[in-house]
N, CA, C and O of each residue as an XYZ file, in Angstrom:
896
protein
N      10.041     -1.553      0.622
C       8.548     -2.220      0.869
C       7.589     -1.156      0.591
O       7.730      0.052      0.783
N       6.536     -1.825      0.082
C       5.369     -1.004     -0.336
C       4.167     -1.399      0.460
O       3.908     -2.580      0.688
N       3.333     -0.263      0.940
C       2.367     -0.362      1.653
C       0.994      0.187      1.214
O       1.062      1.390      0.959
N      -0.061     -0.272      1.075
C      -1.077      0.402      0.825
C      -2.438      0.001      1.729
O      -2.655     -1.151      2.103
N      -3.241      1.043      1.993
C      -4.172      0.802      2.828
C      -5.474      1.225      2.319
O      -5.631      2.246      1.648
N      -6.644      0.206      2.741
C      -8.008      0.469      2.328
C      -8.822      0.596      3.255
O      -8.300      0.194      4.295
N      -9.984      1.001      3.433
C     -10.928      1.188      4.327
C     -12.009     -0.035      3.935
O     -12.783      0.031      2.980
N     -11.922     -0.984      4.716
C     -13.159     -2.054      4.497
C     -13.914     -1.954      5.688
O     -13.487     -1.722      6.819
N     -15.328     -2.195      5.245
C     -16.332     -2.586      6.406
C     -16.547     -4.001      6.304
O     -17.144     -4.425      5.315
N     -16.127     -4.819      7.224
C     -16.206     -6.017      7.468
C     -17.746     -6.525      8.063
O     -18.112     -6.200      9.192
N     -18.424     -7.199      7.330
C     -19.687     -7.616      7.692
C     -19.925     -8.623      9.078
O     -20.922     -8.725      9.793
N     -18.484     -9.376      9.159
C     -18.356    -10.371     10.225
C     -17.378    -10.016     11.195
O     -16.692     -9.027     10.939
N     -17.178    -10.632     12.261
C     -16.165    -10.379     13.180
C     -14.810    -11.017     12.605
O     -14.864    -11.898     11.747
N     -13.455    -10.484     13.168
C     -12.338    -10.945     12.613
C     -12.178    -12.550     12.809
O     -11.651    -13.205     11.910
N     -12.647    -13.181     14.015
C     -12.559    -14.485     14.265
C     -13.276    -15.071     12.961
O     -12.731    -15.906     12.239
N     -14.328    -14.641     12.772
C     -15.218    -15.493     11.724
C     -14.608    -15.220     10.427
O     -14.698    -16.106      9.578
N     -13.955    -14.052     10.115
C     -13.207    -13.834      8.675
C     -11.875    -15.082      8.875
O     -11.502    -15.724      7.894
N     -11.391    -15.251      9.959
C     -10.036    -16.219      9.906
C     -10.677    -17.454      9.452
O     -10.333    -18.055      8.434
N     -11.666    -17.832     10.280
C     -12.366    -19.169     10.181
C     -12.891    -19.318      8.648
O     -12.799    -20.480      8.253
N     -13.359    -18.511      7.807
C     -13.695    -18.559      6.483
C     -12.517    -18.726      5.699
O     -12.586    -19.586      4.822
N     -11.372    -18.048      5.830
C     -10.100    -18.067      5.173
C      -9.540    -19.416      5.376
O      -8.926    -19.875      4.413
N      -9.637    -20.210      6.537
C      -9.083    -21.321      6.829
C      -9.916    -22.539      5.970
O      -9.368    -23.579      5.605
N     -11.084    -22.267      5.765
C     -11.872    -23.054      4.891
C     -11.501    -22.896      3.546
O     -11.938    -23.691      2.715
N     -10.674    -21.881      3.183
C     -10.179    -21.617      1.758
C      -8.838    -21.797      1.761
O      -8.153    -21.179      0.946
N      -8.279    -22.642      2.649
C      -6.839    -22.745      2.906
C      -5.871    -23.392      1.611
O      -6.172    -24.441      1.042
N      -4.780    -22.646      1.297
C      -4.152    -22.871      0.122
C      -3.282    -24.253      0.592
O      -2.727    -24.387      1.682
N      -3.303    -25.170     -0.425
C      -2.290    -26.417     -0.255
C      -2.030    -26.628     -1.604
O      -2.560    -26.029     -2.540
N      -1.015    -27.693     -1.677
C      -0.449    -28.006     -3.002
C      -1.281    -28.443     -3.981
O      -0.933    -28.276     -5.150
N      -2.478    -29.056     -3.688
C      -3.486    -29.441     -4.837
C      -4.334    -28.530     -5.063
O      -5.311    -28.918     -5.704
N      -4.322    -27.186     -4.699
C      -5.234    -26.143     -4.730
C      -4.673    -25.041     -5.772
O      -3.495    -24.702     -5.659
N      -5.482    -24.470     -6.783
C      -4.987    -23.233     -7.415
C      -4.884    -21.935     -6.810
O      -4.161    -21.055     -7.276
N      -5.651    -21.783     -5.692
C      -5.447    -20.479     -4.818
C      -6.101    -20.786     -3.547
O      -6.862    -21.729     -3.329
N      -5.645    -19.712     -2.586
C      -6.256    -20.140     -1.347
C      -5.607    -19.068     -0.268
O      -4.858    -18.220     -0.754
N      -5.800    -19.043      0.929
C      -5.291    -18.186      2.081
C      -4.327    -19.056      2.795
O      -4.555    -20.257      2.939
N      -3.223    -18.466      3.258
C      -2.197    -19.025      4.255
C      -2.277    -17.916      5.515
O      -1.791    -16.794      5.364
N      -2.755    -18.211      6.436
C      -2.994    -17.315      7.751
C      -1.545    -17.790      8.493
O      -1.049    -18.916      8.545
N      -1.028    -16.442      9.076
C       0.157    -16.440      9.549
C       0.103    -16.251     11.008
O       0.863    -16.768     11.826
N      -1.037    -15.325     11.282
C      -1.251    -14.874     12.740
C      -2.611    -14.481     13.080
O      -3.103    -13.551     12.442
N      -3.277    -15.042     13.976
C      -4.676    -14.425     14.557
C      -4.739    -14.047     15.922
O      -4.229    -14.751     16.794
N      -5.304    -13.028     16.159
C      -5.358    -12.621     17.700
C      -6.794    -11.983     17.703
O      -7.535    -12.157     16.736
N      -7.172    -11.269     18.757
C      -8.499    -10.952     18.798
C      -9.045     -9.704     17.808
O     -10.196     -9.595     17.384
N      -7.956     -8.821     17.559
C      -7.984     -7.667     16.689
C      -7.210     -7.689     15.436
O      -7.123     -6.719     14.684
N      -6.678     -8.777     15.250
C      -5.748     -8.902     14.047
C      -5.754    -10.072     13.123
O      -5.916    -11.187     13.618
N      -5.601     -9.948     11.890
C      -5.234    -11.173     10.993
C      -4.016    -10.902     10.144
O      -4.051    -10.037      9.269
N      -3.059    -11.547     10.359
C      -1.836    -11.479      9.315
C      -1.795    -12.949      8.335
O      -1.647    -14.121      8.681
N      -1.949    -12.461      7.268
C      -2.229    -13.625      6.258
C      -1.871    -13.374      4.692
O      -1.692    -12.245      4.236
N      -1.805    -14.331      4.078
C      -1.449    -14.135      2.631
C      -2.362    -14.875      1.543
O      -2.726    -16.025      1.789
N      -2.741    -14.258      0.355
C      -3.287    -14.993     -0.589
C      -2.440    -15.433     -1.744
O      -1.846    -14.619     -2.452
N      -2.386    -16.791     -1.936
C      -1.557    -17.421     -2.898
C      -2.333    -17.790     -4.246
O      -3.442    -18.324     -4.220
N      -1.788    -17.524     -5.204
C      -2.127    -17.969     -6.422
C      -1.311    -19.034     -7.133
O      -0.178    -18.620     -7.380
N      -1.528    -20.234     -7.524
C      -0.968    -20.993     -7.950
C      -0.911    -20.810     -9.832
O      -1.990    -21.005    -10.391
N       0.010    -20.538    -10.516
C      -0.082    -20.113    -11.930
C       0.530    -21.136    -12.854
O       1.725    -21.310    -12.617
N       0.109    -21.763    -13.708
C       0.682    -22.891    -14.506
C       1.035    -22.285    -15.840
O       0.054    -22.049    -16.546
N       2.237    -21.973    -16.357
C       2.657    -21.608    -17.575
C       3.406    -22.829    -18.426
O       3.996    -23.784    -17.920
N       3.234    -22.558    -19.850
C       3.872    -23.630    -20.789
C       5.057    -22.662    -21.717
O       4.715    -21.899    -22.621
N       6.216    -22.837    -21.362
C       7.308    -21.969    -22.164
C       7.730    -22.794    -23.494
O       7.849    -24.014    -23.389
N       7.905    -22.311    -24.450
C       8.311    -22.774    -25.663
C       9.626    -22.445    -26.159
O       9.751    -21.292    -26.572
N      10.562    -23.148    -26.206
C      11.982    -22.813    -26.906
C      11.886    -23.540    -28.198
O      11.326    -24.625    -28.354
N      12.571    -22.740    -29.235
C      12.863    -23.171    -30.319
C      14.511    -23.012    -30.582
O      15.241    -22.032    -30.429
N      14.785    -24.312    -31.017
C      16.378    -24.341    -31.202
C      16.732    -23.751    -32.579
O      15.825    -23.226    -33.226
N      18.095    -23.800    -33.121
C      18.392    -23.116    -34.159
C      17.705    -24.041    -35.398
O      17.538    -23.456    -36.468
N      17.355    -25.271    -35.316
C      16.782    -25.978    -36.375
C      15.336    -26.216    -36.824
O      14.843    -26.945    -37.686
N      14.758    -25.230    -35.821
C      13.265    -25.007    -35.769
C      12.520    -25.988    -35.112
O      11.315    -26.118    -35.328
N      13.210    -26.768    -34.235
C      12.503    -27.794    -33.470
C      12.137    -27.117    -31.993
O      12.859    -26.472    -31.231
N      10.756    -27.505    -31.882
C      10.131    -26.628    -30.347
C      10.344    -27.660    -29.414
O      10.373    -28.844    -29.749
N      10.528    -27.175    -27.994
C      10.476    -27.848    -26.875
C       9.657    -27.146    -25.917
O       9.855    -25.964    -25.638
N       8.715    -27.867    -25.391
C       7.878    -27.162    -24.320
C       8.314    -27.457    -23.035
O       8.754    -28.581    -22.791
N       8.246    -26.515    -22.098
C       8.485    -26.849    -20.598
C       7.508    -26.236    -19.671
O       7.251    -25.032    -19.705
N       6.960    -27.074    -18.837
C       6.039    -26.458    -17.847
C       6.559    -25.914    -16.664
O       7.463    -26.491    -16.060
N       6.094    -24.903    -16.292
C       6.495    -24.360    -14.836
C       5.513    -23.628    -14.005
O       4.610    -23.076    -14.633
N       5.511    -23.538    -12.979
C       4.590    -23.180    -12.048
C       5.124    -21.671    -11.349
O       6.317    -21.534    -11.080
N       4.410    -20.877    -11.161
C       4.829    -19.672    -10.672
C       3.859    -19.532     -9.449
O       2.707    -19.911     -9.662
N       4.158    -19.025     -8.147
C       3.440    -18.700     -7.008
C       3.519    -17.200     -6.959
O       4.576    -16.568     -6.937
N       2.004    -16.552     -6.938
C       1.943    -15.247     -6.487
C       1.322    -15.025     -5.136
O       0.281    -15.570     -4.767
N       1.978    -14.256     -4.487
C       1.461    -13.889     -2.889
C       1.205    -12.550     -2.862
O       1.897    -11.693     -3.411
N      -0.059    -12.315     -2.052
C      -0.353    -11.060     -1.710
C      -0.358    -11.203     -0.042
O      -1.093    -12.032      0.495
N       0.319    -10.532      0.553
C       0.434    -10.367      2.009
C      -0.541     -9.156      2.336
O      -0.695     -8.159      1.632
N      -1.209     -9.453      3.619
C      -2.203     -8.422      4.049
C      -2.144     -8.730      5.453
O      -1.668     -9.734      5.982
N      -2.879     -7.388      6.165
C      -3.183     -7.345      7.576
C      -4.499     -6.754      7.621
O      -4.723     -5.651      7.123
N      -5.487     -7.538      8.272
C      -6.705     -7.091      8.773
C      -6.925     -6.559     10.186
O      -6.769     -7.302     11.156
N      -7.225     -5.499     10.291
C      -7.440     -4.953     11.876
C      -8.801     -4.400     12.054
O      -9.529     -4.141     11.096
N      -9.160     -4.208     13.378
C     -10.342     -3.482     13.709
C     -10.332     -2.262     13.381
O     -11.299     -1.907     12.706
N      -9.370     -1.292     13.692
C      -8.878     -0.002     13.604
C      -9.169      0.346     12.062
O      -9.140     -0.567     11.237
N      -9.423      1.548     11.706
C      -9.517      2.035     10.468
C      -7.991      2.516     10.180
O      -7.209      2.816     11.083
N      -7.671      2.549      8.768
C      -8.158      1.792      7.789
C      -7.857      0.331      8.107
O      -6.779      0.065      8.639
N      -8.769     -0.682      7.807
C      -9.058     -1.917      8.291
C      -8.111     -2.932      7.329
O      -7.783     -4.026      7.788
N      -7.788     -2.623      6.301
C      -7.093     -3.394      5.393
C      -5.706     -2.869      4.951
O      -5.608     -1.744      4.460
N      -4.570     -3.721      5.131
C      -3.160     -3.182      4.825
C      -2.583     -4.145      3.804
O      -2.546     -5.352      4.042
N      -2.147     -3.643      2.711
C      -1.704     -4.618      1.671
C      -0.214     -4.454      1.784
O       0.231     -3.351      2.098
N       0.608     -5.489      1.548
C       2.136     -5.492      1.649
C       2.672     -5.981      0.507
O       2.416     -7.120      0.118
N       3.481     -5.146     -0.144
C       4.033     -5.290     -1.425
C       3.061     -6.049     -2.479
O       3.308     -7.095     -3.080
N       1.916     -5.265     -2.545
C       0.763     -5.814     -3.377
C       1.064     -5.850     -4.782
O       1.766     -4.992     -5.317
N       0.488     -6.941     -5.470
C       0.708     -6.720     -7.060
C       0.022     -5.738     -7.774
O      -0.903     -5.137     -7.227
N       0.354     -5.491     -8.930
C      -0.267     -4.413     -9.528
C      -1.784     -4.169     -9.551
O      -2.302     -3.053     -9.512
N      -2.475     -5.412     -9.623
C      -3.765     -5.918     -9.731
C      -4.201     -6.508     -8.428
O      -3.734     -7.550     -7.969
N      -5.269     -5.665     -7.772
C      -5.774     -6.224     -6.514
C      -6.995     -7.278     -6.840
O      -7.490     -7.971     -5.951
N      -7.381     -7.319     -8.071
C      -8.665     -7.912     -8.066
C      -8.832     -9.326     -7.743
O      -9.977     -9.661     -7.439
N      -7.828    -10.317     -7.748
C      -8.143    -11.543     -7.358
C      -7.926    -11.587     -5.749
O      -8.447    -12.545     -5.177
N      -7.374    -10.863     -5.141
C      -7.334    -10.852     -3.539
C      -8.753     -9.908     -3.139
O      -9.462    -10.286     -2.206
N      -8.976     -9.100     -3.644
C     -10.556     -8.426     -3.201
C     -11.494     -9.384     -3.577
O     -12.299     -9.814     -2.750
N     -11.479     -9.819     -4.896
C     -12.518    -10.698     -5.139
C     -12.654    -11.882     -4.026
O     -13.771    -12.132     -3.572
N     -11.626    -12.536     -3.634
C     -11.788    -13.632     -2.689
C     -12.352    -13.271     -1.349
O     -13.148    -13.947     -0.697
N     -11.766    -11.967     -0.988
C     -12.283    -11.562      0.345
C     -13.732    -11.183      0.213
O     -14.452    -11.341      1.199
N     -14.285    -10.649     -1.011
C     -15.639    -10.475     -0.881
C     -16.435    -11.693     -0.873
O     -17.514    -11.692     -0.280
N     -16.002    -12.755     -1.486
C     -16.556    -14.095     -1.746
C     -16.677    -14.718     -0.168
O     -17.720    -15.147      0.325
N     -15.678    -14.675      0.334
C     -15.686    -15.186      2.032
C     -16.743    -14.483      2.771
O     -17.295    -15.062      3.706
N     -17.099    -13.201      2.414
C     -18.103    -12.479      3.367
C     -19.207    -12.462      2.647
O     -19.793    -11.380      2.660
N     -19.712    -13.355      1.986
C     -21.230    -13.537      0.811
C     -21.160    -12.279      0.149
O     -22.286    -11.798      0.018
N     -20.346    -11.644     -0.267
C     -20.314    -10.357     -1.258
C     -20.956     -9.372     -0.554
O     -21.793     -8.703     -1.160
N     -20.691     -9.098      0.847
C     -21.361     -8.057      1.691
C     -20.403     -7.097      2.168
O     -20.691     -6.209      2.971
N     -19.289     -7.271      1.684
C     -18.143     -6.407      2.374
C     -18.138     -5.060      1.451
O     -18.365     -5.024      0.242
N     -17.868     -4.103      2.193
C     -17.716     -2.592      1.598
C     -16.326     -2.232      1.395
O     -15.741     -2.083      2.468
N     -15.528     -2.023      0.255
C     -14.039     -1.739      0.237
C     -14.112     -0.213     -0.416
O     -14.763     -0.001     -1.439
N     -13.458      0.708      0.201
C     -13.113      1.881     -0.223
C     -11.854      2.394     -0.409
O     -11.120      2.320      0.577
N     -11.395      2.902     -1.413
C     -10.074      3.611     -1.591
C     -10.025      4.862     -0.697
O     -10.929      5.698     -0.669
N      -8.754      4.931      0.124
C      -8.570      6.045      0.965
C      -8.315      7.291      0.324
O      -7.757      7.317     -0.773
N      -8.692      8.369      0.938
C      -8.284      9.899      0.363
C      -7.848     10.505      1.354
O      -8.732     10.977      2.069
N      -6.514     10.724      1.769
C      -5.656     11.165      2.663
C      -5.104     12.702      2.503
O      -4.804     13.007      1.348
N      -4.945     13.620      3.419
C      -4.363     14.680      3.381
C      -2.916     14.331      3.499
O      -2.517     14.084      4.637
N      -2.211     14.279      2.683
C      -0.860     13.540      2.723
C       0.164     14.603      3.393
O       1.228     14.189      3.853
N      -0.131     15.810      3.435
C       0.823     16.632      4.202
C       0.579     16.487      5.649
O       1.531     16.571      6.425
N      -0.701     16.264      6.103
C      -0.980     15.917      7.420
C      -0.309     14.720      7.660
O       0.455     14.694      8.625
N      -0.455     13.622      6.903
C       0.019     12.345      7.397
C       1.620     12.726      7.482
O       2.184     12.289      8.486
N       2.297     13.364      6.705
C       3.603     13.548      6.492
C       4.045     14.123      7.929
O       4.904     13.599      8.638
N       3.278     15.350      8.260
C       3.536     16.266      9.534
C       3.541     15.086     10.881
O       4.370     15.082     11.791
N       2.499     14.216     10.735
C       2.305     13.323     11.981
C       3.246     12.357     11.958
O       3.603     11.864     13.028
N       3.740     11.975     10.885
C       4.840     11.008     10.910
C       6.264     11.675     11.374
O       7.066     11.106     12.114
N       6.400     12.702     10.930
C       7.564     13.362     11.366
C       7.542     13.704     12.691
O       8.636     13.725     13.256
N       6.463     14.005     13.394
C       6.391     14.148     14.653
C       6.541     13.011     15.581
O       6.991     13.107     16.723
N       6.077     11.782     14.937
C       6.480     10.249     15.512
C       7.473      9.903     15.693
O       7.769      9.092     16.570
N       8.389     10.523     14.766
C       9.862     10.001     14.750
C      10.720     10.999     15.115
O      11.876     11.030     14.693
N      10.154     12.030     16.050
C      10.624     12.974     16.768
C      11.689     13.899     15.937
O      12.832     14.207     16.273
N      11.085     14.192     14.941
C      11.749     15.211     13.923
C      13.054     14.435     13.147
O      13.879     15.122     12.544
N      13.159     13.182     13.198
C      14.229     12.620     12.477
C      13.940     12.516     10.876
O      14.133     11.456     10.280
N      13.532     13.523     10.313
C      13.148     13.431      9.053
C      12.441     14.893      8.640
O      11.938     15.699      9.423
N      12.551     15.005      7.164
C      12.027     16.260      6.855
C      11.672     15.933      5.206
O      12.202     15.112      4.456
N      10.537     16.927      4.942
C      10.039     16.931      3.372
C      11.114     17.465      2.536
O      11.671     18.535      2.783
N      11.481     16.500      1.265
C      12.271     17.276      0.532
C      11.915     17.036     -0.921
O      12.679     17.404     -1.813
N      10.739     16.410     -1.181
C       9.905     16.536     -2.372
C       8.563     16.321     -2.375
O       8.095     15.409     -1.693
N       7.780     17.122     -3.133
C       6.336     17.155     -3.186
C       5.742     17.388     -4.569
O       6.155     18.275     -5.316
N       4.793     16.582     -4.864
C       4.311     16.579     -6.100
C       2.827     16.981     -5.961
O       2.032     16.552     -5.125
N       2.608     17.864     -6.914
C       1.399     18.728     -6.794
C       0.728     18.634     -8.325
O       1.371     18.832     -9.355
N      -0.519     18.334     -8.275
C      -1.351     18.288     -9.811
C      -2.614     19.136     -9.618
O      -2.977     19.714     -8.594
N      -3.135     19.095    -10.678
C      -4.416     20.030    -10.794
C      -4.172     21.453    -10.177
O      -5.115     22.042     -9.649
N      -2.992     21.981    -10.232
C      -2.816     23.315    -10.105
C      -3.541     24.384    -10.996
O      -3.141     24.615    -12.137
N      -4.555     24.991    -10.477
C      -5.423     25.875    -11.399
C      -4.413     26.994    -12.005
O      -3.866     27.673    -11.136
N      -4.161     27.222    -13.003
C      -3.684     28.451    -13.592
C      -4.468     29.299    -14.302
O      -4.106     30.465    -14.457
N      -5.746     28.795    -14.875
C      -6.467     29.758    -15.334
C      -7.743     28.901    -15.806
O      -7.876     27.734    -15.438
N      -8.632     29.514    -16.602
C      -9.963     28.877    -16.909
C      -9.398     27.362    -17.848
O      -8.711     27.399    -18.869
N      -9.761     26.477    -17.362
C      -9.467     24.998    -17.985
C      -8.069     24.732    -18.112
O      -7.617     23.879    -18.876
N      -7.320     25.529    -17.293
C      -5.738     25.246    -17.582
C      -5.135     24.907    -15.921
O      -5.353     25.559    -14.900
N      -4.464     23.878    -16.061
C      -3.838     23.276    -14.979
C      -2.594     22.852    -15.054
O      -2.218     22.551    -16.187
N      -1.702     22.714    -14.032
C      -0.232     22.411    -14.136
C       0.107     21.364    -13.014
O      -0.382     21.460    -11.888
N       1.030     20.288    -13.404
C       1.470     19.438    -12.326
C       2.870     19.497    -12.253
O       3.632     19.307    -13.201
N       3.232     19.806    -10.934
C       4.695     20.234    -10.658
C       5.335     19.341     -9.480
O       4.690     18.823     -8.569
N       6.741     19.258     -9.675
C       7.368     18.541     -8.549
C       8.325     19.498     -8.054
O       9.205     20.039     -8.723
N       8.067     19.676     -6.740
C       9.069     20.660     -5.892
C      10.022     19.895     -5.147
O       9.625     18.941     -4.479
N      11.272     20.214     -5.186
C      12.328     19.566     -4.423
C      13.299     20.451     -3.681
O      13.550     21.577     -4.110
N      13.800     20.022     -2.684
C      14.727     21.008     -2.123
C      14.909     20.281     -0.513
O      14.215     19.384     -0.034
N      16.041     20.972      0.096
C      16.499     20.374      1.287
C      15.913     20.963      2.325
O      16.155     20.493      3.437
N      14.950     22.201      2.204
C      14.349     22.766      3.430
C      13.262     23.587      2.882
O      13.243     23.873      1.685
N      12.174     24.057      3.868
C      11.155     24.755      3.667
C      10.356     24.463      2.330
O       9.915     25.358      1.608
N      10.218     23.088      2.080
C       9.576     22.634      0.940
C       7.938     23.170      0.896
O       7.290     23.713      0.001
N       7.602     22.768      2.238
C       5.937     23.174      2.376
C       5.782     24.782      2.286
O       4.915     25.264      1.556
N       6.492     25.449      2.912
C       6.270     26.918      2.828
C       6.664     27.480      1.488
O       5.957     28.377      1.028
N       7.635     27.088      0.855
C       7.734     27.664     -0.544
C       6.781     27.134     -1.630
O       6.524     27.721     -2.680
N       6.275     25.899     -1.221
C       5.193     25.447     -2.117
C       4.130     26.172     -2.212
O       3.596     26.397     -3.298
N       3.555     26.766     -0.739
C       2.448     27.368     -0.336
C       2.448     28.924     -1.169
O       1.442     29.501     -1.583
N       3.771     29.368     -1.268
C       4.073     30.556     -2.014
C       3.827     30.282     -3.463
O       3.375     31.241     -4.090
N       4.022     29.215     -4.100
C       4.112     29.014     -5.299
C       2.466     28.782     -5.670
O       1.905     29.232     -6.669
N       1.965     28.122     -4.811
C       0.578     27.718     -5.149
C      -0.500     28.967     -4.945
O      -1.537     28.996     -5.609
N      -0.158     30.044     -3.929
C      -0.929     31.184     -3.886
C      -2.216     31.012     -3.832
O      -2.894     31.609     -4.669
N      -2.790     30.269     -2.968
C      -4.377     30.070     -2.885
C      -5.020     29.424     -3.769
O      -6.216     29.169     -3.631
N      -4.227     29.014     -4.951
C      -5.193     28.208     -6.057
C      -5.395     26.962     -5.764
O      -4.630     26.386     -4.990
N      -6.370     26.385     -6.285
C      -6.997     25.089     -6.080
C      -5.983     23.995     -6.574
O      -5.558     24.133     -7.721
N      -5.632     23.128     -5.975
C      -4.531     21.975     -6.317
C      -4.721     20.857     -5.517
O      -5.504     20.881     -4.567
N      -3.956     19.710     -5.875
C      -3.954     18.369     -5.275
C      -2.591     18.139     -4.850
O      -1.707     18.209     -5.704
N      -2.268     17.847     -3.526
C      -0.910     17.461     -3.282
C      -0.979     15.662     -3.392
O      -1.438     14.984     -2.472
N      -0.528     15.169     -4.463
C      -0.573     13.798     -4.638
C       0.452     13.140     -3.678
O       0.044     12.180     -3.024
N       1.744     13.546     -3.517
C       2.735     12.572     -3.251
C       3.795     13.575     -2.454
O       4.133     14.666     -2.913
N       4.224     13.085     -1.306
C       5.416     13.782     -0.647
C       6.576     12.522     -0.327
O       6.329     11.325     -0.181
N       7.779     13.142     -0.276
C       8.866     12.293      0.132
C       9.470     12.906      1.467
O       9.749     14.096      1.619
N       9.630     11.868      2.438
C      10.093     12.403      3.626
C      11.739     11.761      3.638
O      11.826     10.542      3.489
N      12.783     12.404      3.778
C      14.079     12.038      3.806
C      14.449     11.760      5.458
O      14.550     12.685      6.263
N      14.583     10.699      5.720
C      15.135     10.251      7.159
C      16.386     10.608      7.588
O      17.265     10.562      6.727
N      16.738     10.993      8.827
C      17.993     11.406      9.571
C      18.103     10.446     10.744
O      17.227      9.706     11.191
N      19.299     10.601     11.133
C      19.766      9.663     12.359
C      18.552      9.801     13.430
O      18.021     10.837     13.829
N      18.303      8.618     13.736
C      18.968      7.417     13.785
C      18.698      6.335     12.584
O      19.287      5.273     12.383
N      17.587      6.955     11.825
C      17.255      6.325     10.614
C      18.053      6.627      9.416
O      18.918      7.497      9.515
N      17.894      6.089      8.423
C      18.506      6.262      6.996
C      17.668      5.776      6.010
O      17.231      4.625      5.985
N      17.395      6.806      5.040
C      16.458      6.284      3.983
C      15.388      7.231      3.480
O      15.497      8.420      3.782
N      14.441      6.857      2.797
C      13.248      7.743      2.376
C      11.836      7.155      2.587
O      11.675      5.952      2.378
N      10.838      7.898      2.976
C       9.349      7.451      3.026
C       8.707      7.974      1.973
O       8.812      9.201      1.973
N       8.047      7.523      1.020
C       7.281      8.225     -0.109
C       5.745      7.888      0.410
O       5.396      6.739      0.681
N       4.915      8.982      0.508
C       3.329      8.988      1.100
C       2.702      9.383     -0.126
O       3.263     10.151     -0.908
N       1.411      8.831     -0.361
C       0.655      9.412     -1.253
C      -0.719      9.384     -0.690
O      -1.203      8.631      0.154
N      -1.295     10.484     -1.421
C      -2.939     10.943     -0.863
C      -4.013      9.879     -1.172
O      -5.183     10.030     -0.821
N      -3.507      8.645     -1.936
C      -4.193      7.479     -1.784
C      -4.105      6.350     -0.822
O      -4.689      5.270     -0.913
N      -3.162      6.811      0.263
C      -3.201      5.767      1.206
C      -2.075      4.747      1.230
O      -2.191      3.702      1.870
N      -1.138      5.006      0.631
C      -0.033      4.236      0.159
C       1.268      4.718      0.793
O       1.368      5.927      1.001
N       2.270      3.915      1.121
C       3.728      4.310      1.403
C       4.777      3.272      0.930
O       4.737      2.054      1.099
N       5.719      4.003      0.308
C       6.906      3.195      0.038
C       7.995      3.577      0.807
O       8.282      4.773      0.837
N       8.783      2.615      1.557
C       9.762      2.798      2.383
C      11.131      2.085      1.764
O      11.241      0.911      1.411
N      11.995      2.978      1.738
C      13.439      2.522      1.356
C      14.409      2.902      2.331
O      14.903      4.009      2.546
N      14.637      1.578      2.999
C      15.846      1.729      4.139
C      16.656      0.450      3.840
O      16.199     -0.585      3.354
N      17.728      0.648      4.149
C      18.613     -0.432      4.176
C      18.347     -1.704      4.997
O      18.557     -2.841      4.576
N      17.791     -1.348      6.391
C      17.286     -2.116      7.118
C      15.964     -1.636      7.670
O      15.940     -0.785      8.558
N      14.695     -2.243      7.088
C      13.346     -1.857      7.448
C      12.984     -2.274      9.015
O      12.821     -3.436      9.390
N      12.891     -1.100      9.851
C      12.490     -1.548     11.271
C      11.095     -1.609     11.607
O      10.388     -0.749     11.082
N      10.571     -2.407     12.338
C       9.229     -2.432     12.456
C       8.616     -1.150     13.155
O       7.557     -0.614     12.828
N       9.403     -0.778     14.101
C       8.908      0.562     14.541
C       8.580      1.680     13.478
O       7.631      2.461     13.549
N       9.495      1.622     12.517
C       9.199      2.481     11.371
C       7.842      2.240     10.768
O       7.101      3.217     10.657
N       7.426      1.065     10.365
C       6.285      0.896      9.811
C       5.012      1.021     10.886
O       3.850      1.281     10.575
N       5.398      0.833     11.897
C       4.385      1.067     12.974
C       3.808      2.530     13.221
O       2.609      2.760     13.378
N       4.738      3.416     13.233
C       4.550      4.856     13.464
C       3.817      5.313     12.033
O       2.885      6.116     12.073
N       4.315      4.728     10.694
C       3.385      5.047      9.485
C       2.065      4.692      9.707
O       1.179      5.413      9.247
N       1.761      3.589     10.407
C       0.289      3.214     10.467
C      -0.303      4.052     11.379
O      -1.450      4.467     11.216
N       0.437      4.361     12.405
C      -0.262      5.252     13.430
C      -0.699      6.670     13.052
O      -1.745      7.241     13.359
N       0.485      7.183     12.206
C       0.201      8.498     11.951
C      -0.813      8.762     10.591
O      -1.244      9.853     10.215
N      -1.042      7.498     10.010
C      -2.118      7.558      9.024
C      -3.470      7.526      9.518
O      -4.426      8.073      8.970
N      -3.502      6.770     10.722
C      -4.866      6.697     11.492
C      -5.154      7.863     12.059
O      -6.329      7.971     12.409
N      -4.399      8.850     12.281
C      -4.572     10.289     12.847
C      -5.054     11.037     11.509
O      -6.106     11.676     11.488
N      -4.311     10.926     10.530
C      -4.573     11.699      9.427
C      -5.984     11.385      8.683
O      -6.696     12.216      8.120
N      -6.216     10.016      8.811
C      -7.458      9.745      8.109
C      -8.579     10.103      8.512
O      -9.586      9.834      7.857
């Protein structure tokens, strides 16, 4: 599962947002709209659905064309909360333009949307703390490591232990950006979590537990 967080300053209350989404409710005769799954005082869980019509053309061995109409539905699941970061995207499509444009539209284009910039090492530390040490860093991607005048390196450090300490020795006080880290989970969990400094997480687990997603959110709130 892929998660991405954005910090959004909503100009209206969550109840009003839900009401405006219902006014653009998706139905079989609409090409796009919202489907609200849950609303409570401080939370909206919903989906933005787009109905895309395609025409496929098949050419047989004799050069005859046959056209087939088909429909594809694209869903963007999201959560809106009062606490920052206020917008969570779940398995978001590569382009967020359609969803973000629609959210801007229902707030009369007064919404402010910002990409996150997170200290990903602090986020990882808070997450490992929250799962009581049942995981460790085993990979770190570093970019913009300054080697000299206008010379930079991008490196990937992997290992079973002491990744952070050994990376610090390699960096040796030079300017750099930690872009991405991977946490390998241990008992009682099994799998990996990849965190990025842009406020996204990729969770690879055989059985995704809601408690794991919750502590990812909570640890992000601390690091943000």
